[in-house]
C-alpha positions, 0 to 999 in steps of 0.5 A, a space after each residue: 122925921 118930918 112933922 105931919 098935920 092930922 085931921 084935927 086941922 081947922 085950916 086956920 092958916 096959923 102954921 103957914 106963917 110960922 114955918 121958916 122953910 115954907 114947907 106947908 101947903 094949903 088945900 082941902 087939908 094942909 100938908 107939910 112937905 117932908 123934904 123941906 121940913 126941918 123939924 123945928 116945931 114952930 108950926 106945932 107950937 103955933 097950932 091952936 088945935 094941936 093938929 101938928 105932930 112928928 111923923 111916926 
């Protein structure tokens, strides 16, 4: 399962530079493209608000 970004996201941009697959997109709410996500958890580890979790 790919990771997802929850409402706790503060759009700080930290996760974007950590993703080796460039799967994270900016917008009103950041999002992760599930077809590009390899579940490496780099984005989740870098997130200061713990807003990134594995999809359920």
